SEPA-42562 format. One line per 10 residues: number of its first residue (from 1); their letters; for each residue x, y, z of N, C-alpha, C, O, CB. Coordinates in pm, whole numbers. Atoms other than C-alpha are relative to their C-alpha. Glycine has a CB too. Example, Ala and Ser with C-alpha at 12.3 -4.5 7.8 and 13.67 -1.06 7.14 Angstrom:
BEGIN
1) AS) 89:-119:0:1230:-450:780:90:120:0:194:118:66:-99:3:125  -82:-119:-6:1367:-106:714:-77:109:73:-26:220:90:41:46:-142
//
This chain:
BEGIN
1) XXXXXXXXXX) -102:75:-61:6870:-13892:2102:133:-14:-34:236:-11:33:-33:-103:3  -121:90:84:7101:-14011:1864:147:145:-59:269:151:-78:-113:-99:-197  -80:-125:49:7192:-13642:1750:79:21:113:201:38:100:-86:135:-40  -81:-80:-118:7278:-13541:2131:147:-60:-25:169:-167:-82:-63:-35:177  -145:68:-55:7639:-13607:2198:-3:-51:85:-104:-109:127:102:62:30  12:107:-131:7738:-13762:2473:2:78:115:-72:53:210:124:-113:17  0:-102:-102:7823:-13486:2688:-149:38:42:-191:47:157:80:125:-52  131:-70:-67:7464:-13355:2668:-101:-79:50:-182:-47:137:-71:84:-91  36:100:-59:7337:-13678:2699:3:-15:165:-92:-45:237:70:-85:-61  -63:21:-153:7515:-13689:3052:-33:117:86:-37:115:209:168:-14:1
11) XXXXXXXXXX) 76:-152:-80:7390:-13348:3162:-162:-31:3:-224:-8:107:28:177:-114  179:5:-46:6980:-13440:3091:4:-100:101:-78:-85:191:-128:-55:-133  10:103:-79:7053:-13748:3278:45:46:151:9:-29:242:83:-114:-62  -41:-48:-115:7204:-13553:3576:-118:98:59:-158:111:175:136:66:-22  94:-88:-56:6952:-13303:3567:-126:-84:6:-198:-36:94:-15:134:-82  129:92:-45:6632:-13601:3553:63:-54:180:1:-62:287:-24:-176:-147  -37:69:-135:6833:-13741:3844:-8:100:110:-41:41:214:149:-62:-1  28:-96:-75:6820:-13371:4054:-164:28:4:-222:67:105:84:110:-46  162:6:-30:6441:-13370:3983:-59:-39:59:-154:10:120:-65:-27:-49  84:115:-74:6359:-13684:4111:-6:26:117:-106:44:186:46:-134:-5
21) XXXXXXXXXX) -28:-38:-107:6571:-13616:4383:-96:104:91:-145:69:198:112:41:-26  79:-65:-76:6373:-13302:4482:-124:-7:5:-186:49:95:18:93:-9  153:37:6:6044:-13405:4400:-9:-134:128:-107:-128:203:-49:-65:-190  -6:74:-129:6129:-13712:4675:-20:71:115:-105:60:204:118:-63:18  19:-54:-120:6228:-13474:4888:-115:92:50:-154:67:165:100:56:13  167:-82:-11:5901:-13225:4900:-106:-69:26:-203:-25:88:-55:64:-126  78:108:-16:5733:-13557:4880:-14:-74:180:-115:-126:229:71:-103:-113  -70:42:-149:5913:-13655:5271:-49:134:102:-94:136:217:206:-11:-12  32:-115:-96:5861:-13304:5374:-166:-22:35:-206:-36:151:36:165:-80  156:-16:-48:5446:-13309:5335:-22:-112:58:-103:-93:149:-112:23:-109
31) XXXXXXXXXX) 37:73:-92:5433:-13647:5475:11:14:106:-83:-23:176:26:-78:-7  -9:-9:-145:5558:-13571:5784:-52:114:70:-93:100:185:125:-8:36  97:-93:-32:5405:-13224:5811:-112:-70:30:-157:-26:136:-25:95:-98  133:27:-15:5090:-13415:5811:-27:-141:111:-132:-195:145:-56:-22:-156  13:85:-131:5179:-13667:6086:60:39:95:43:-36:191:36:-121:-3  -30:-86:-123:5356:-13428:6330:-103:79:66:-165:157:-6:97:92:-32  108:-109:-33:5111:-13246:6573:40:162:-3:151:213:-12:-51:-31:146  -34:-134:54:5074:-12898:6527:61:87:136:17:85:250:-146:75:-72  -38:-62:-76:5303:-12665:6679:-73:88:105:-178:141:68:64:43:-60  31:-91:-78:5241:-12464:6988:-59:143:-45:-9:168:-155:104:10:64
41) XXXXXXXXXX) -38:-152:63:5162:-12099:6907:75:93:124:34:130:234:-163:91:-56  -99:-87:-116:5436:-11904:7091:-38:153:-39:-19:196:-153:200:-30:-20  -6:-117:49:5335:-11538:7133:135:97:12:220:87:100:-106:53:53  -91:-60:31:5560:-11289:7011:8:145:72:-59:239:28:-5:-5:-130  15:-133:-43:5627:-11000:7223:109:71:-67:224:27:-79:2:14:152  -88:-45:85:5776:-10757:7021:87:97:120:34:157:213:-77:79:-141  -84:-48:-74:6089:-10619:7183:27:151:-37:88:185:-139:108:-85:-4  -45:-103:23:6101:-10263:7233:130:40:-42:223:-41:-37:-24:44:78  -123:-4:57:6372:-10087:7087:34:111:57:-60:158:121:14:-7:-141  -2:-126:-54:6520:-9776:7202:-3:113:-123:93:118:-199:129:10:93
51) XXXXXXXXXX) 32:-110:110:6381:-9471:6954:79:137:40:38:187:145:-175:31:-7  -61:-58:-31:6585:-9232:6985:-102:159:-11:-158:190:-116:123:-38:-70  88:-66:-1:6386:-8919:7105:28:144:-99:143:189:-95:-26:10:140  -34:-98:59:6363:-8617:6874:47:142:44:7:191:149:-80:5:-59  -37:-137:-78:6528:-8280:6919:-149:87:29:-212:119:-72:118:105:-108  65:-123:-22:6275:-8043:7066:30:110:-43:133:161:2:-10:23:99  -5:-94:69:6227:-7764:6849:-74:168:37:-156:206:-46:-45:-67:-104  125:-108:-30:6054:-7403:7020:-66:39:-148:-22:61:-261:66:161:83  84:-81:77:5783:-7287:6854:-73:91:21:-113:60:133:-58:-46:-44  67:-104:-15:5585:-6984:6862:-162:25:56:-243:52:-32:18:38:-110
61) XXXXXXXXXX) 180:16:-54:5207:-6981:7073:-67:124:-30:-41:218:46:-29:-23:183  82:-96:-4:4979:-6740:6954:-42:-10:150:-38:-102:232:-107:-10:-106  96:-39:-145:4791:-6560:7254:-126:-28:-19:-179:43:-104:-7:154:48  115:-29:-1:4469:-6654:7295:-109:67:4:-187:-8:62:-6:-22:25  99:-75:-36:4202:-6408:7307:-138:-22:69:-180:-130:29:-17:43:-91  93:71:-116:3918:-6466:7545:-152:25:-107:-167:141:-144:3:106:201  99:1:74:3606:-6500:7337:-152:39:127:-201:-11:228:9:-161:-86  163:-37:-131:3273:-6317:7514:-93:-100:14:-127:-154:-91:-121:133:-47  94:86:-15:3019:-6553:7674:-123:51:-62:-181:153:-26:-13:-30:131  101:-4:89:2756:-6582:7421:-154:11:105:-178:-80:185:17:-146:-104
71) XXXXXXXXXX) 106:-22:-88:2392:-6419:7598:-89:-109:-53:-118:-137:-169:-61:148:-1  139:106:22:2127:-6689:7638:-110:89:-58:-120:211:-42:-66:-75:159  116:-91:-5:1808:-6599:7507:-107:-53:152:-66:-153:211:-90:-20:-171  67:41:-94:1536:-6640:7795:-70:-77:30:-180:-76:-24:-35:45:25  82:138:22:1412:-6951:7896:-152:37:-13:-226:124:33:20:-111:135  181:-7:44:1068:-6998:7768:-81:-38:99:-64:-150:147:-54:-101:-122  90:38:-114:783:-6979:8038:-92:-104:-50:-136:-95:-165:-81:122:60  71:62:-34:584:-7253:8109:-127:45:-35:-160:118:59:26:-20:103  97:-62:6:260:-7148:7978:-142:-95:8:-199:-166:-74:22:77:-114  135:122:-49:-32:-7344:8118:-113:-28:-126:-147:72:-188:-113:78:154
81) XXXXXXXXXX) 60:37:134:-250:-7505:7827:-180:50:78:-242:7:175:41:-216:-62  178:-47:-22:-637:-7305:7826:-77:-136:65:-49:-251:32:-96:43:-186  110:110:-40:-882:-7530:7987:-119:-3:-117:-181:93:-163:-74:42:159  138:2:118:-1145:-7630:7731:-146:44:63:-206:1:161:-28:-177:-64  136:-8:-66:-1457:-7490:7777:-103:-79:-29:-138:-108:-143:-51:110:-15  73:86:29:-1695:-7703:7842:-126:-7:-110:-173:102:-144:-29:-19:104  82:-39:81:-1956:-7787:7596:-169:-28:59:-229:-129:95:46:-69:-131  137:-23:-128:-2295:-7660:7772:-104:-89:-80:-147:-105:-194:-77:203:31  103:120:11:-2526:-7943:7878:-123:11:-25:-157:118:25:-10:-66:100  138:-53:-35:-2897:-7939:7828:-57:-32:102:-49:-151:133:-85:-24:-79
91) XXXXXXXXXX) 41:14:-138:-3069:-7896:8154:-164:-18:-24:-249:69:-44:49:140:99  174:14:11:-3419:-8054:8127:-89:92:107:-55:126:221:-47:-173:36  92:-94:-90:-3710:-7842:8262:-32:-71:164:-18:-187:202:-162:20:-93  3:86:-130:-3785:-7899:8616:-152:-66:28:-252:2:3:44:100:134  84:93:3:-4030:-8163:8682:-133:86:66:-88:157:156:59:-134:76  90:-36:-57:-4377:-8026:8795:-33:-87:105:-33:-208:83:-84:23:-78  22:82:-112:-4471:-8138:9159:-152:-32:-8:-239:55:4:45:69:136  134:14:-29:-4782:-8309:9160:-92:49:93:-102:3:207:-11:-92:14  90:-10:-138:-5036:-8151:9344:-50:-85:84:-94:-177:15:-97:48:-15  80:91:-59:-5187:-8351:9609:-137:-6:-14:-177:111:-15:20:5:112
101) XXXXXXXXXX) 137:21:70:-5577:-8474:9510:-36:44:173:5:11:284:-54:-187:-93  78:-40:-127:-5816:-8276:9740:-56:-143:120:-75:-263:98:-149:87:-70  69:133:-79:-5951:-8480:10048:-109:38:69:-98:140:137:91:-76:107  156:-26:-29:-6309:-8470:10145:27:60:155:133:24:206:-116:-161:-9  33:-28:-149:-6391:-8305:10517:-93:74:61:-134:174:1:85:46:51  121:-47:-24:-6653:-8213:10719:22:115:3:136:161:9:-66:-40:99  2:-190:-14:-6743:-7837:10731:-76:27:147:-178:-35:177:-121:98:-155  81:-34:-150:-6843:-7683:11110:-114:73:-76:-128:154:-168:94:116:138  125:-54:-28:-7170:-7643:11168:-35:41:84:36:19:182:-72:-48:-9  45:-77:-121:-7365:-7449:11395:-84:-100:107:-199:-122:70:-101:129:-55
111) XXXXXXXXXX) 55:86:-64:-7478:-7678:11649:-66:-128:-75:-188:-143:-84:-81:69:68  41:92:58:-7477:-7999:11456:-58:-104:68:-118:-192:7:80:-32:-64  61:78:-50:-7583:-8180:11728:-134:-2:110:-185:-81:189:87:-44:29  134:-72:-29:-7866:-8009:11831:-52:-6:166:-151:-47:225:-120:-77:-100  -8:-57:-156:-7761:-7881:12194:-71:102:59:-109:194:-13:115:44:28  61:-112:-27:-7927:-7666:12440:-116:31:-88:-99:137:-148:91:96:-2  112:-35:81:-8254:-7652:12248:-142:46:127:-185:-24:219:-35:-155:-115  129:-89:-31:-8555:-7416:12375:-64:-40:-43:-32:-105:-143:-23:116:-22  149:-16:57:-8927:-7433:12321:-1:106:-143:9:228:-134:-106:76:137  -26:-70:159:-8914:-7327:11901:106:89:26:90:207:-2:-134:92:-75
121) XXXXXXXXXX) -81:-101:31:-8594:-7188:11957:159:-140:-39:176:-227:47:8:144:163  -98:62:17:-8268:-7390:11808:122:76:-24:126:131:-134:-27:-78:-84  -107:-50:16:-7920:-7245:11857:49:-40:-100:60:-162:-99:68:-7:84  -87:22:147:-7736:-7238:11487:-102:-34:-96:-60:-86:-199:121:-132:-2  131:28:91:-8064:-7286:11306:-98:60:-22:-161:71:84:-56:-84:22  118:-52:-7:-8344:-7115:11189:-85:-79:-58:-42:-179:-115:-6:115:-45  131:74:49:-8706:-7238:11086:-124:38:-36:-183:103:49:-35:-70:73  98:-54:46:-8984:-7167:10906:-159:-142:-26:-163:-260:-60:76:81:-143  89:129:20:-9309:-7360:10889:-161:68:-96:-205:183:-93:-45:-79:198  143:-36:104:-9660:-7363:10623:-95:-28:135:-117:-126:207:-41:-135:-176
131) XXXXXXXXXX) 173:-7:-135:-9966:-7265:10891:-134:62:-90:-137:157:-169:26:167:183  74:-42:87:-10285:-7253:10758:-138:-28:88:-253:-24:46:25:-70:-143  100:62:-90:-10483:-7369:11049:-98:117:84:-54:215:143:87:-96:110  39:-108:-119:-10764:-7184:11241:-115:-55:94:-201:-137:63:-57:151:-68  93:45:-78:-10956:-7221:11535:-151:-68:-69:-214:13:-138:-20:118:83  116:30:69:-11275:-7435:11409:-11:-97:-99:-106:-164:-139:-37:98:-50  24:81:160:-11164:-7605:11112:-28:-152:-11:25:-232:67:140:12:-94  37:118:22:-11313:-7912:10982:52:-101:-72:-1:-209:-100:-86:11:-31  -71:85:90:-11045:-8045:10781:154:-46:32:242:-7:-44:-3:71:-127  -84:46:-37:-10780:-8206:10945:88:-57:-81:190:-84:-16:-34:-53:69
141) XXXXXXXXXX) -109:42:127:-10575:-8337:10623:62:105:-17:181:107:12:-53:-45:-144  -27:-106:69:-10548:-8015:10488:29:113:99:15:230:65:-106:26:-93  1:-132:-102:-10483:-7805:10804:107:-56:87:90:-158:153:-158:42:93  -101:-20:-40:-10134:-7753:10929:42:87:126:90:196:96:39:30:-91  -41:-89:-126:-10057:-7595:11269:158:35:-2:239:-19:-78:-35:-85:148  -134:-8:-41:-9739:-7462:11396:38:-86:69:-7:-138:171:31:94:55  -47:134:-112:-9498:-7711:11474:48:63:188:18:170:240:188:-90:-93  -55:-32:-107:-9331:-7710:11815:142:-101:-7:152:-223:-25:-108:-18:124  -96:48:-27:-8986:-7750:11856:53:-37:158:49:51:244:64:74:-64  -53:33:-150:-8833:-7950:12194:136:-133:-29:176:-205:-121:-167:-74:115
151) XXXXXXXXXX) -93:97:-4:-8574:-8154:12307:-55:-116:16:-154:-109:89:89:17:87  56:121:-22:-8653:-8528:12293:41:-76:159:150:-118:199:47:-85:-128  -54:45:-117:-8717:-8646:12649:-77:-151:19:-138:-181:122:-26:113:123  -10:161:10:-8769:-9044:12544:121:-14:-28:180:53:-113:-85:-79:-102  -114:39:42:-8483:-9190:12545:-26:-128:-85:76:-196:-101:91:-15:112  19:112:114:-8620:-9469:12300:23:91:-124:97:50:-214:-165:-83:-3  -51:-82:117:-8611:-9165:12048:74:59:-1:79:134:-99:-50:65:-47  -140:-66:26:-8287:-9030:12123:64:-36:-113:28:-137:-174:94:-26:100  -50:65:131:-8084:-9065:11842:216:3:93:307:-80:102:-55:154:-207  -167:13:-59:-7714:-8981:12023:3:123:100:68:223:68:143:23:-139
161) XXXXXXXXXX) -49:-115:-32:-7743:-8748:12294:-188:75:19:-302:27:22:130:66:-141  97:-71:26:-7961:-8451:12298:-61:-18:-141:20:-43:-231:39:120:25  62:-13:110:-8219:-8448:12014:-87:75:-43:-163:123:41:-34:-73:-20  114:-115:-4:-8442:-8218:11812:-149:-82:13:-162:-198:-25:4:104:-159  177:64:27:-8845:-8307:11842:-31:90:-61:12:204:-45:-119:-28:122  50:-99:62:-9048:-8172:11600:-180:-72:19:-214:-189:2:85:25:-171  104:90:-5:-9420:-8211:11665:-87:109:-10:-31:218:-27:-14:-100:121  90:-86:-6:-9758:-8016:11667:-120:-49:91:-101:-150:158:-34:32:-134  153:12:-83:-10136:-8022:11847:-32:-158:-52:25:-241:-122:-149:141:-62  68:171:20:-10315:-8345:11823:-93:37:-99:-145:148:-112:-92:-88:150
171) XXXXXXXXXX) 95:-10:108:-10527:-8436:11522:50:67:-79:3:21:-183:-118:44:21  -21:-88:112:-10359:-8163:11291:190:-38:-43:286:-71:26:-44:190:62  -159:-5:-1:-10027:-8172:11121:94:98:-27:54:212:-6:41:-75:-71  -78:-98:2:-9738:-7988:11049:70:16:-187:37:-57:-281:113:-37:133  -80:0:112:-9509:-7879:10746:86:152:17:60:271:5:-101:-18:-143  -68:-116:-31:-9180:-7734:10848:131:-52:-71:156:-168:-105:6:43:165  -176:-23:62:-8796:-7649:10703:50:35:112:4:110:198:45:126:-124  -66:-60:-121:-8552:-7628:10930:167:-6:-80:231:-106:-113:-29:-111:173  -131:-7:75:-8213:-7469:10760:133:60:122:126:67:244:-29:122:-150  -85:-55:-63:-7859:-7311:10834:102:3:-128:141:-92:-195:35:-72:134
181) XXXXXXXXXX) -86:1:89:-7634:-7148:10600:152:32:60:182:89:165:-51:91:-99  -109:34:-68:-7265:-7218:10599:124:50:-120:101:11:-234:-8:-171:46  -74:-21:90:-6947:-7068:10409:128:-148:-50:186:-235:16:56:138:54  -34:95:40:-6787:-7274:10179:128:43:-86:135:166:-86:-106:-64:-55  -60:-17:128:-6489:-7276:9887:-53:-38:-91:-90:-150:-129:101:-43:-15  90:42:176:-6641:-7193:9557:54:-134:-50:167:-176:-23:45:133:-158  -60:103:69:-6629:-7502:9351:23:-125:113:95:-215:72:141:59:-71  -13:111:-28:-6642:-7753:9621:-118:-92:-34:-231:-50:-59:33:5:119  88:123:-41:-6818:-8080:9628:-79:18:107:-12:51:205:74:-116:31  49:9:-155:-7065:-8078:9913:-114:-147:2:-161:-199:-100:-99:178:52
191) XXXXXXXXXX) 113:60:0:-7314:-8323:10038:-62:-16:133:13:-60:220:17:-113:-60  69:-31:-146:-7571:-8279:10350:-26:-144:44:-27:-239:-35:-155:100:-3  55:159:-30:-7670:-8592:10542:-37:55:166:27:142:224:152:-167:-20  24:-43:-134:-7846:-8569:10896:-103:-188:52:-182:-256:-13:-116:199:-3  104:111:-35:-8000:-8884:11109:-125:26:57:-154:113:139:51:-87:85  142:-83:-78:-8358:-8885:11174:-86:-178:65:-45:-290:36:-146:129:-178  116:112:-38:-8655:-9150:11346:-107:55:29:-95:174:57:22:-89:113  137:-35:36:-9004:-9103:11343:-73:-95:134:-14:-174:206:-46:-51:-183  86:19:-67:-9299:-9182:11548:-138:25:-26:-173:141:-43:32:43:80  135:-42:51:-9643:-9196:11467:-131:-147:47:-124:-270:43:26:28:-200
201) XXXXXXXXXX) 97:122:-71:-9982:-9363:11627:-88:-80:-108:-152:-175:-63:-117:71:115  60:3:147:-10137:-9428:11281:64:-35:-97:76:-151:-137:-41:105:-44  -102:45:129:-9915:-9397:11000:165:50:-19:250:4:57:-74:60:-136  -178:-42:-9:-9541:-9223:10898:-52:142:-18:-156:207:-34:140:-69:-146  -7:-151:77:-9411:-8916:10818:104:12:-91:190:-75:-99:23:123:95  -30:-39:125:-9277:-8774:10539:148:124:52:156:237:100:-166:72:-89  -161:-90:-54:-8878:-8666:10601:81:-4:-143:55:-93:-224:121:-106:156  -62:10:76:-8626:-8572:10353:129:162:33:121:264:102:-104:-25:-126  -128:-100:-56:-8277:-8359:10361:35:33:-152:-2:-44:-240:153:-86:109  -40:-68:99:-8119:-8122:10075:107:117:53:139:158:165:-125:51:-70
211) XXXXXXXXXX) -95:-99:12:-7878:-7875:9981:-13:75:-102:-37:27:-213:116:-42:0  28:-86:103:-7901:-7537:9806:178:53:-6:240:91:93:-141:128:43  -102:-29:69:-7571:-7464:9604:42:168:-4:156:208:-24:-33:-60:-130  -18:-120:10:-7618:-7097:9612:-43:85:120:-59:207:119:-55:33:-109  -26:-82:-139:-7649:-7008:9968:-159:127:13:-159:244:51:196:109:-25  107:-81:6:-7999:-6863:9941:-56:1:194:6:-84:257:-122:-78:-134  25:-10:-144:-8134:-6809:10324:-144:-49:28:-215:-2:117:20:148:52  137:38:-69:-8449:-6992:10340:32:-198:-146:137:-247:-189:-206:190:-48  -21:174:67:-8487:-7392:10115:-114:3:-74:-198:-87:-61:-3:-153:116  71:9:119:-8692:-7275:9819:72:-53:-114:20:-113:-209:-49:121:-31
221) XXXXXXXXXX) -29:34:116:-8442:-7331:9607:109:-159:17:192:-188:-70:69:144:-71  -66:71:-57:-8286:-7631:9787:-13:-167:-135:-113:-202:-198:-68:3:176  46:98:72:-8201:-7961:9579:-19:-145:93:69:-186:169:98:-11:-120  46:74:-105:-8368:-8233:9761:93:-131:-46:147:-146:-155:-176:-15:9  -7:137:7:-8266:-8596:9827:-104:-82:-5:-218:-40:-28:59:-38:85  117:75:-3:-8454:-8904:9849:-114:54:160:-89:107:268:65:-179:1  91:-34:-85:-8793:-8871:10021:-49:-127:62:-87:-221:-8:-101:79:-63  7:102:-105:-8849:-9105:10323:-122:0:47:-168:114:52:89:15:106  135:7:-46:-9211:-9230:10469:47:-95:100:51:-215:75:-123:-43:-106  -48:79:-133:-9074:-9348:10831:-86:13:112:-141:117:147:135:46:51
231) XXXXXXXXXX) 35:-12:-147:-9206:-9464:11158:95:-61:92:204:-102:51:-130:-59:28  -45:108:-118:-9105:-9642:11503:67:-103:-42:173:-124:17:-108:-63:75  -43:100:27:-9038:-9950:11307:104:-1:-87:144:-117:-97:-83:-61:-28  -79:-73:68:-8780:-9787:11070:109:-4:68:212:-39:9:-41:119:-27  -114:-38:-110:-8552:-9721:11373:97:103:-100:42:133:-205:100:-164:71  -37:-130:9:-8273:-9429:11288:43:-44:-175:68:-151:-229:133:63:132  13:-43:170:-8249:-9325:10906:83:81:-3:81:170:82:-132:64:-69  -39:-84:34:-8009:-9165:10753:-47:78:-141:-68:20:-248:101:-34:17  42:-101:108:-8108:-8861:10525:117:34:-70:217:63:-4:-69:129:54  -110:-114:57:-7875:-8710:10264:-8:46:-117:-86:-3:-198:130:-37:-3
241) XXXXXXXXXX) 13:-116:148:-7850:-8488:9982:60:-60:-78:137:-152:-55:64:155:-7  -104:30:99:-7734:-8500:9630:128:61:23:147:127:125:-41:38:-127  -129:-72:-22:-7360:-8388:9562:-54:85:-69:-152:57:-138:141:-51:-37  -3:-161:52:-7349:-7998:9443:111:43:-17:216:-4:26:-55:102:84  -162:-31:9:-7091:-7824:9347:-32:184:63:-136:229:15:88:-24:-219  38:-104:-109:-7102:-7459:9593:64:90:-140:157:57:-214:86:0:197  20:-80:100:-7140:-7170:9349:87:167:62:87:201:180:-184:-2:-30  -67:-108:-101:-6933:-6828:9421:-69:111:33:-128:166:-60:119:54:-46  68:-113:1:-7079:-6546:9585:4:118:-53:120:156:-36:-7:21:77  41:-141:63:-7167:-6216:9420:75:69:60:74:68:183:-137:56:10
251) XXXXXXXXXX) -36:-73:-65:-6951:-5979:9459:-91:171:-17:-118:241:-115:144:-19:-28  75:-108:-24:-7139:-5687:9603:87:129:47:43:212:126:-102:-41:98  -76:-129:-78:-6896:-5426:9692:-6:120:-94:22:103:-213:172:-31:36  -21:-128:53:-6915:-5063:9587:149:-1:-89:252:-46:-40:-2:109:131  -94:-24:78:-6679:-4988:9298:90:106:16:30:197:-42:-47:5:-98  -57:-76:-32:-6432:-4760:9385:3:121:-122:72:98:-221:107:-63:45  -5:-104:57:-6506:-4395:9215:177:18:-90:275:-14:-23:-44:107:123  -119:-53:67:-6190:-4279:8927:-18:96:-1:-119:166:-16:40:-30:-108  -59:-199:-54:-6002:-3959:9003:39:41:-95:149:-9:-119:136:45:114  -72:-15:74:-5937:-3800:8724:112:80:-8:66:193:4:-54:10:-62
261) XXXXXXXXXX) -105:-99:-35:-5598:-3612:8737:5:113:-49:-13:119:-171:109:-35:-21  1:-109:55:-5569:-3256:8710:159:23:-102:272:22:-52:-29:102:127  -84:-70:94:-5351:-3148:8384:123:36:17:234:8:-28:-46:97:-31  -142:-112:-50:-5165:-2891:8573:73:-34:119:164:36:164:-48:160:40  -55:34:-118:-5076:-3064:8860:122:-107:-39:93:-191:-125:-115:-58:98  -92:101:2:-4756:-3274:8864:20:-114:-22:14:-159:92:30:-7:60  47:139:-44:-4759:-3618:8815:130:-21:52:245:23:38:-59:-116:-116  -86:118:-77:-4624:-3866:9033:-45:-118:-12:-158:-163:-25:12:11:141  11:164:38:-4542:-4208:8991:-77:-82:129:-36:-83:245:179:-73:-23  70:107:-109:-4781:-4449:9190:63:-89:65:134:-178:18:-90:-80:-49
271) XXXXXXXXXX) -29:92:-81:-4707:-4612:9425:-23:-160:-16:-140:-197:-18:-54:42:94  0:138:52:-4617:-5018:9345:-59:-33:97:3:-5:199:120:-78:-34  80:91:-48:-4866:-5197:9509:62:-166:30:81:-228:-75:-110:8:-99  -42:108:0:-4737:-5529:9637:-101:-158:-48:-196:-180:26:48:12:129  98:58:25:-4919:-5825:9471:-48:-60:55:10:-118:147:-4:-39:-63  41:75:-110:-5199:-5986:9597:10:-148:11:32:-214:-90:-118:29:17  -18:145:-45:-5186:-6333:9764:-134:-48:-78:-240:15:-79:3:-30:187  115:60:94:-5411:-6555:9531:-76:-41:143:-7:-42:245:47:-150:-131  151:28:-102:-5737:-6647:9781:-95:-98:-63:-119:-89:-184:-104:151:22  97:93:19:-5975:-6915:9762:-125:95:-28:-136:209:16:-13:-101:126
281) XXXXXXXXXX) 149:-80:85:-6327:-6796:9581:-71:-76:113:-50:-194:141:-62:-47:-209  93:61:-113:-6599:-6830:9885:-141:-7:-61:-188:74:-141:-2:96:143  100:-40:50:-6909:-6924:9830:-88:-69:97:-21:-130:181:-13:-22:-143  54:11:-109:-7233:-7020:10060:-77:-137:-20:-103:-178:-133:-77:124:35  91:129:65:-7430:-7344:10069:-103:25:166:-70:66:277:120:-215:-35  135:-5:-108:-7798:-7361:10287:-34:-154:28:-92:-211:-64:-158:86:-76  23:138:-18:-7833:-7707:10416:-163:0:116:-195:58:219:169:-76:80  163:-7:-78:-8243:-7828:10489:13:-128:28:93:-215:-5:-159:41:-93  48:186:-48:-8407:-8135:10658:-158:86:-28:-184:206:-24:52:-101:239  153:-39:-5:-8803:-8125:10608:-84:-113:60:-64:-234:45:-60:33:-149
291) XXXXXXXXXX) 71:143:-129:-9047:-8325:10861:-162:39:-91:-167:141:-159:1:56:274  161:-5:21:-9462:-8351:10758:-48:-190:47:5:-297:17:-43:54:-218  68:104:-3:-9687:-8614:10885:-100:-43:-107:-161:41:-173:-49:8:103  43:32:138:-9846:-8816:10625:-144:-18:34:-224:-45:-56:75:-131:-74  165:-9:-20:-10198:-8811:10825:7:-5:160:62:-74:245:-106:-147:-80  7:-57:-145:-10310:-8614:11123:-45:-120:100:-128:-204:66:-114:131:8  37:102:-119:-10330:-8836:11468:28:62:150:53:178:184:97:-144:-17  -24:6:-148:-10288:-8871:11825:124:112:14:125:232:37:45:-169:57  -139:-20:6:-9920:-8841:11805:78:-20:-127:67:-131:-180:53:-78:92  -85:3:76:-9663:-8755:11532:106:64:-11:81:183:-28:-37:7:-71
301) XXXXXXXXXX) -107:-65:-41:-9321:-8652:11564:121:-57:-46:145:-171:-7:0:10:129  -127:-22:2:-8967:-8614:11419:93:-6:59:71:57:162:13:61:-17  -93:14:-112:-8641:-8688:11591:101:49:-102:60:28:-216:21:-155:85  -22:-51:73:-8354:-8509:11420:184:-28:62:217:-24:180:-94:129:-16  -155:-28:-88:-7968:-8521:11510:114:-79:-85:111:-172:-166:-1:-77:188  -132:41:46:-7613:-8555:11438:-10:47:-173:-14:-38:-262:27:-186:33  -10:-75:106:-7617:-8274:11128:141:-50:-91:237:-75:-18:0:152:54  -182:-40:48:-7274:-8299:10867:-6:1:-134:-50:-71:-224:137:-121:44  -23:-67:173:-7202:-8132:10573:167:-64:-48:270:-47:17:4:235:0  -168:42:63:-6878:-8300:10352:-35:52:-94:-143:47:-153:73:-157:-27
311) XXXXX) -70:-63:89:-6691:-8093:10138:107:-41:-47:207:-56:24:19:94:31  -182:27:92:-6404:-8188:9857:40:126:-46:-51:187:-103:8:-111:-166  -69:-140:92:-6213:-7878:9725:23:-26:-112:87:-125:-146:132:60:37  -64:19:124:-6189:-7811:9390:143:-10:-17:224:55:49:-35:92:-73  -180:17:67:-5834:-7931:9203:32:108:-13:144:135:-55:43:-70:-149
//
C-alpha cells in the first residue's frame, strides 16, 4: 500500500465499493425471488407471420406406363386329410352255445295199460312159457302148465282199471315171460318198470322185471332187476329193471355193388349229392316181466298193470 500512489489507492477503493454494491444487489434479488409467488405460466402462441409463397416453377412429369397385372397362381385346393386306417381289433372266437342237457322221458309202449285183453291174447305184447306138464303127472312142484292170460275181474286185484291176470289150473305151477320190443335212440339210458300185486291161497309168487338193451325178440338176454316174492298182503309193488344203455342196431342192408367204368366211355362228372342230415342212430330194447308161483295150490295168480319205459337220450 505504501508503494501505491494515492491515485491507485483511490481506484482500488472505488472498485471495492462497486463490488460490495453488486454483491448486495444480487443478494437482494435472490431474497425477493424466494419470497415472491411463482408467476402463472403464460401460453405463448406464436404469431403466424406471413410467409412469402415461393414461385412455382413448372416441372416435366414423365408419363407412367401401366404395369401389367401379375398373374396369381391358382389357389391351392383344400385336400382333406386322409382318414387313418383303424388298427384291426382282435375279434374273440364265438362262444359255444351250451347244449341243453337231455331230459328223461317215457318211451311210448304198445298197450302199456293192458286194455282189450282176450283169453291168452295181450294186444301189444308177446309171451311164451315153460310147459312140461303131462296129464297124470304126480310131481306138482316141478310140473308147469300153460298159463292163462285174462283181464282181472276182481276189483280188489285191479291196479288201475283194466289189469292183466296170469294164472293156471289148480294144483299146478306156471312159469311165463311177457315181453315187448320198442325202438329207442342208441346210446340212451333206459329203465323199465311195471306195477304188480299177487294172490296165493297158501304161499307167494315170484315176480321180476328186466330189459334187454340189444332188443332180442325174447327174454333170454334180459338184465333182470330185483326178484320179489309177494302175495295179497304186500299190496301193489313196482318192479324195476336196472338202468342199461341201448346198443345200436346192426346194419343189415346189402351193400350197393361198385360199377367199374368203361375206359372207352367219356367220363362225365358225378352229380353232387347234398350232404346227408345227421340223424340219431336207432337201437332196440326188449322189456320183460316174469311170474311163477312158489308153490302149487288151489289159487295162484299175478296181476300186472301200468308198464313204463323211461329213456335218457345220449349227451
